[in-house]
N, C-alpha and C positions, 0 to 999 in steps of 0.2 A: 527798235527806234520808237521814241515817244511821239504820239500823234496828239497834237493840241487842238485839233479841230473837233467840234461837237457834232455828233451824229444826231440827225433830226428826222423824225418819221411822220410828222403831221402833214396833212394836205394843205394847210394854210400856215403862213409865217406872219408874225406880227412885227411890223416895223413902224415906229413912230405912231403907234396907236391904230394903224391900218392893218386889217387882216387881208393878206394877199394869197390867192391860190397858187400853189407851186406843183411841179411835176416830181413826185417822189418815186415814180416808176410803177409799172403795172403790178409787180410783185411787192410793192410797198417797201423796197429795199432802202429807201431813204436818201438823204442828201447831207452834205456838210453845211451846217447853218452859216458859217462864216463866208463861204464861197457865194451862196445865194444872197446873203445880206449885202456883201460888197458889190455884187453885180447890180442889184436893185439900186443901191446908192449911186453908183456911177451912171446908170441909165437915167435916174431922176435928176441928177446934176446936168446931164446932157440936155434933158428936156427943159431945164431952167435957162440954159445958155442959148439953145436954139428954139425957134418957133415950130420947127418940124425936124424930127430925127429919123434918119435911116438906120435901121438895125440890120446888120448883115452878118449871117452865120456861115462859118467856114469850118471844114474839117481838114486837117493837115497830117499826112502820113509820111514821116521821114523814111528814107531808104535804109537807114541803119540805126541801131540802138545807140542812144547816148544816155548816160546817167544824169547829165545836167540839162539845162534848158538854153544853153548859149546859142544854139542854132535858131530857136524860136525868137529869142531876144534880138538877134541880128536881123531876122526876117521882119519882125514888127517895126524895128527902127527904120529899115529901108522902106517898108510899106507906108509908114507915117510920113517920111520924107517925100515920097512920090505923091501921096494925097495932098500934102501941103503945096508942092510945086504945081500940080495939075488943077486943084480946086481952091487953093488958098484957104484951106480949113486948118485952123490952128488947134482948136479944142477937139481932140480925137479921143473918144472914150473906148475902152475895150475891157474884156474879161477873157481869159483863157484858162483851160484846165488840161492837165496832162493825165493820160490814162494808158494803161497797158493791161490787157486781160490775157487772152490765149496766145497772142502774137509774141514774137521774140523782140519786137521793138515797140516803142511807145507811139502814141498818136496824140494829136491835140484837137480840142474843140475851141473855137475862137468866135467871139461875137464882137463886132465893131459898131460903135455909135458915132454917126457922122451928121453933119448939117444937111438935112434933107432938102433944103432950099437950094443948095449948091450942087447937089447930085440928084437930078430928076429921075434917072434910071441907072442902076448899077451895072449895066452890061460891060462898059469899059473897065470899071473897077474890078469886076470878076476876071476879065481877060488878063488884066495887068497882074493881079494877085496870083493867078494861076501860073503866069509866065515867070514871075519872081520866085515862086516856090519850086518850080520845075527842077532846078539844080539840086534841091534837097530831098525831093520825093514826089509823091503825087497828091493831088487834091481831088477827092471824089466829089461827084455832083450831089448836092443836097436838094431834096424836094422843098420848094418854096423857101429859098435861102434868105429872103429879105422881106422887110415890111417897113412902112412909114408910119410914124406916130406924130400926129399934130399935138401941140403942147397941151391942149385941153381934152384930148380924146382918151378918156379913162379906159374904155373898152379895148382899144388898140394897145394901150400901155399894159393892161393886165394880160392880154394874149402874148405879148412879147416877153413879159416877165415869166409867164408859164413856160414858154419855149426855152428861154435862156437858163431857167432854173435847172434844166437837164445837166448843165455843165457842173453842177454841184454834186451829182450822184456819187455815192460812196464807192460803188463797185469800180474797180480798176485803178484806184488811187494808191500811191505809196511805192511804186516800183521805180526807184530813182536813187541817186546818191543822197546821202544824209543831208547835205547842205542845199540840195535843190528843192524847189517848191512844186507842189501839186497844182497850184493855180497862181494867177496874178491878175491884178486889175490896173487900169490906168489910175492916175491920181488927179482927176478933174476936181477943180474947186470953183466955187462961185465967187 
């Protein structure tokens, strides 16, 4: 199967003239440029829409293997609907990546970008997401799963980008049906 994503092994990525540090792994295994670029673009648009952004990282492990991502698409749709009903947040950004390494089934890494003024602490969000994912599999606990970024806080933005750039790692991608994707992002626009 032809892979059209570009492998990238530098510790900085240049986007719009800005050099941004990214996580290419301890063994310098690299990332896919397009995944990281799209994640940064969506985060930056979220920061233009909201004065404060909540970045929330989640791992999702389905109970069984699927060659496509219909399960995750359905889950994201339900999650966005719940967030809208509960918090009245319309502009929901996200990036997810599908991986499968030694396991017989895939897992997903997901980062959600939300209005941090409407969600002061994501405890309820975590509980609801875990409950909604339970019929499909399990959601392991991630250390420090969230952060808030104020619109002008460049240091917090760079830390968040470094963390979410992990979703672009090369290792584990490609175990899927030909028409399925290794990643997807929201389509936030200004």
